[in-house]
N, C-alpha and C positions, 0 to 999 in steps of 0.2 A: 743249907748250902748247895748251890746247883752243881750238878754233874759236869765234871771237865772231859769233853771228849779229846783225846789227843790222836791226830792223824798218824798212822804210820807211815814212815818215809821209805820211798822206792828210789834208789839211785839208778838212773840210766846212764851207762858208761859211754862217753863220748871220745871217741878216737878219730873222727873226722871222716867217718865212712858210713854212708847210710842216712836214711830219713828217720829221725827219731821222734818226730812230733806225733806220728800216729801211735806210738808206743805210749807217749805222755797221755794221750787222750784216752786210750784205753784204760789206763791206771786210774785216772781221775775220774773218768765214767763210773768207777766202781767205788769212789770215795777215799782213795788214798793220794797222799802228796807225792807228786813225782817231780824228781829234779834231774835234769841233764848235767853231767858234771864230768870233768876229767882231773878232779881234785881227789887225791887218794884219802884225805881226811873225811870227806864227804861220803866217799864209797864205805869206808870202815865204820862210819856212825850210823849208816842207814840200815833199816829193818830188812829190806829186800834189794837185790841188785840184779839189773838185766844188762846182758851184753847182746846187743842187737848187731846189725851190720850187714851191708851188701857191698861187695866189691871183691878186691884181690886178697888172698891170704897172706902174701908177703908183706904187701903195703900195710895191712892191718897189724901185723906184728911189729913191723918198724915203728907204727905210730904209737902202739901200746909200750914200747920200750922208751921212745922218746919222751912220753908223758910220765913214765916212771909208774907204771900202772900194772905191770906184769907181777911183781911180788904181791903188792895190795891185792889183786884178784885171788891170788893163790891164799893169801892170809885169810880174805873174806870167806872163801869157800871152807877153809879150814876151820873157821868159827863155827860152821855148822849152821848159819843162818840161810834162808832160801835164796838161791841163785838159779838165774833162767838165762839160757843162751837162745838166740834167734837167727836163723839162717846162717850167715857167716860166723855168728856166734856160737853156733853149735861146733862147726868145723874146726874153729880156733881152740877149741878144748882138747883137740886131740895131739899126738906126738908130732905130726909132720904132715905136709901136703905136698903132692907132686906138681901144683900149680907153678909154671915157669921156673922148671928145676925142682929144688927140693927146698923146702923151708921148714923150720921147726916151729911148733905150736906151743900151747901152754902145757901140755903133757898132764892134763887132769885126768883124761880118758885115754887109756891106751889104745892105739890105731893110727889110721892114716887116712888121708883125704884124696880120692881118685877123680878122675874127670869122666864124665859122659863122652861118649863117642857117636857120631852120627850112624844110625842103622836104618836099614830098609827092610820091611817085613809087609807081605802081602800088598806091595805096592806103595806102602805109605813109608814116609821118612820121619823118624824122630828127630827133631830139631834140638840144637844146643845153643843156647840154654834152654832149660825147660821153663817155660812160662806160661801156666795153666793151673786150674783146679785139678786135683788129682786126689785118689782114695788113700786113706790111712788103714792099715790092717793090723790088728792085734797079733802080737807073736807068740800068744798061747802060753804066757806065763802069769805069775800072780802079781805083776808090776801094775797092770791096766787099772784095776779097780782102787789102788791106793795111790794113783797118780792125778795129776791135773787133766788127764783124758778120762776120768772116770764117767763123765756124762755123755762122751761121745759113743756112738755105735760102731761096730766094725764095719769099715768100708765108707764112713763119712768123708766128705770132701773137704779139703784144705787148699790154701792157695800158695803156690810154690814159684819161685823165680831164683834158678841157680844152674850152674854148668858143673859143678862138683858135688861129690856126695861122700859122707863119712863112712868109713869101715872100722868099726871098733874091734879090737882083738877078742874082747870077752862078749859074747852074745849075750850074756845073762842081764847087760845094761840097756839091751835094745828094747824099747817100749813098743815102738810101731814100725813097720816096713811099707814101702811104696813101690810100686813097679813103674819104670820109665826106660826107654831105650833098650829093652830086652833085659833089664838089670832090675833085680829085686834088691832095693838099699834101704838102709837104716834112715827113717824120717823123723824119729824122736828117741831120745835116751832118758834114763833115769838112774842115777846112782846117788843114794842118800840123800842129801840137801840139793843135789844138782839136777834140774830138767831143763832139757834143750830139745829143740825141734827145728827141723830144716825148712818147715813151712812158715808162714807168717800168720799167727793167730790173730794180730790186729787188722788183717785184712781178709779174715775168712768168715766174716758174718757172725751169726749168733753162736756158732759152736766155738769161735775163737774167743769171743767174750766169756763164754762159760770156761774156757781153758784158763784164763787170766784169773777168773773169779776163784776157780778152785785152788790155783796155785797162790793167790794172796791170801786166800781164807784157810789154807792148810788142808 
């Protein structure tokens, strides 16, 4: 009797913000079946879930509520299955953001989201948003080697596009930090089954593919 190979399913949560197809391509390149969905049944039935996104925090939360995805996302995370947040998807995991006033987030990670400000240092101006390759640095804890970043070296470059950054209340969940605009900020987190990064691994070359591979393979 031939061996039957069952592809594990990755749900990529669609709330009408961000380019999702590069995330699909990264997952399928590694042999996983990826589906873009805003259906809570698809989400809860998936083996993995990714919350990507580029855009405004408030609009994102509004769209998640409109699609009735807030509780299913929390239920999925509570189930213990692997969950990844990317860029805005990291920020949405926190309690609130100061973007355009104050907006409540998912409250999975305690903390707030703050805005970069223009700074001038040695005649150079740090522009907002940050759109560039930048380094990630280990926070000198035991999370790194047990995380999707385990094949990355301290100081490797990843691709960033953002104007706001996450400030977790508990530093123990911070996996890596990055410096921009005179601020050293959280660029990735790891808490139990939740991994999230401010950078875009699907746009970060071989390092990014390794991150997806490590996350999908556990």
